[in-house]
N, C-alpha and C positions, 0 to 999 in steps of 0.2 A: 504810850500805847504799850499793850503786854505782847507776849509772844504769839500768843493765839491768832490776835488779830494780825499781826504784822506777816504771819507766815500766810494767812489767809490773802492778803492784800498781793503780797510776793508771788502767790501760787508755789508756793514750795512746802514740804513738810515741816511740821514742827521742830523734829529732831535735826533736818538740814538747818534751819535757821538758828536752833542752837550751836549747832558746829560752828556756824560763821560767826556768831558771837563769841564762842570760846576763842575763836582765832582774830577777834579783834577787827573782823572784817565789816561789823556795821556802823557805819558813820556816826558819835556821838552817843551811843547807845551806851548805858552804865547797870550796872548790877545793885539793887538794893536790897541786902539781904537776901532771900531765895529768889526775888525776882527780878528781871531785867525791865528797864524803862528805854522805850526805845524812841527818839524823835522823829516826827515825820518831816518831810523837806515841804517847800510850797507846792509840789504837786500832789501832797497827801498821801506820800511814801516813804517807808525808810529807804535810806540811803546804802546800796552794797558797795562796797569799795573792790573792784576787781582783784583777781588775785594775779600773780607773775606766774608764768609757766614753768616748770622744772627744767632741767638741762636736756637738752637735744639727748636722743638715745645713738648709743653707740654702735649697736646692732645693723648688720649687714654694710656696713661703711668700709669695709675690706675687701679687698678682691679675695675670692676664694683660691685655695690653694690645690683644692681638692674637685678633680674635673667631675662631671656627670658623665656616668658610662651609660651607654645606649647597647644593648644586646640583643641578638633576634637568638631567639632560641629553636635551635636545628630540632631538637627532640620533641618539641611541642609542634612543629611544622609538620612531623613525620605523624605524627600520633593524631593531627587533625585530618590527615588524608582519609576521604570516604566518609567524612562527618557532613550530615545536613548544616547547613549555614547558623542556625539557631544553637547547633551543640558546639560551635568551634570555641577552641579558647585563645586568648590573648598570644601573639608570639615575641612581640616588641615590648623590651623592658626597660625601664629608666630607673638608673639606681643612685641615689643622690642621698646624701647625709642620712646614711644607714635605713633607709626608705626605698620601696620598690613602688612603681606605679607601672602599670600595664595598659597596652592596645596594641592597635592594629595598624595604625597609618601616624606618621608624627613628622613633624617641620623643625630643622635646626634654624635657627635664625643668624648664625653666624658662622666661623669658620671652625672647621671640628679634625679629627686626627683620626683615621682608623689605624688600629694596633692589633698586629698579630703575635700572639708568643705562644708557640708551640710547647716550648719546654719551660713557661713561667705562667701557666693559665691563672687567669682571675678567680676571685675567692668562689665565685658560683661554679667555677668550673669551666668558664668561656675561653675560647683560645683567641676567638676573634671579636673585637668590640670596637665601639666607636667612642672617643673621649671629645667632650666639647666643655667650655667655661661659659657658653654664652645662653639665653633660653631657649628651652624646647617646648614645643607646644603640641599636645596631641589632638590630632584632626579626628581620629575614629577610633573610640574606645568601645564601641558597643559595634560588631560585625555588621557592616551595613553593604548590601548587595548594591545599591542606587548611588552613584558615584555624586550625583545632585545633592544628596541628603547627607552623604556621609562627610562632605568638607565643612562641617560646621565646627568652629573651634569648639574646644571643649575645656580645656584645662592647660594653663601656661606656668612651668614649672621655672621658676627664677632662680638667678646663684645667690 
């Protein structure tokens, strides 16, 4: 059979079938000039040879050497005074891998360290912050006055 009929029977596009043919993954297929001849099995379908998967990825296998930094922004707390609940800005920030995440309430799922450095502040200017190597989960990223609904898990940042 030709590529059009084979792709229809297999339920894949003709282009995908041509890629499989070029890789030699269609059992018994031969190219005759410009056209492919694809044999069918007893079930009336072409046989596709499964591909081997590539090597396993190496990302996120090493322990991180840079901790996640949790900072409670004192200036934001002061500027939030007197504002109605819908105008409050997030006061807790999580800094990890050059990215910032903001919220009002978070959970640290492992040991952490509170760091106070009055003479050597962090890049953001903080003198007091929390470092952790464990996952951090924001519980509230939209200020919610009802604690029952504010406790819905929002986002988990993994190391």
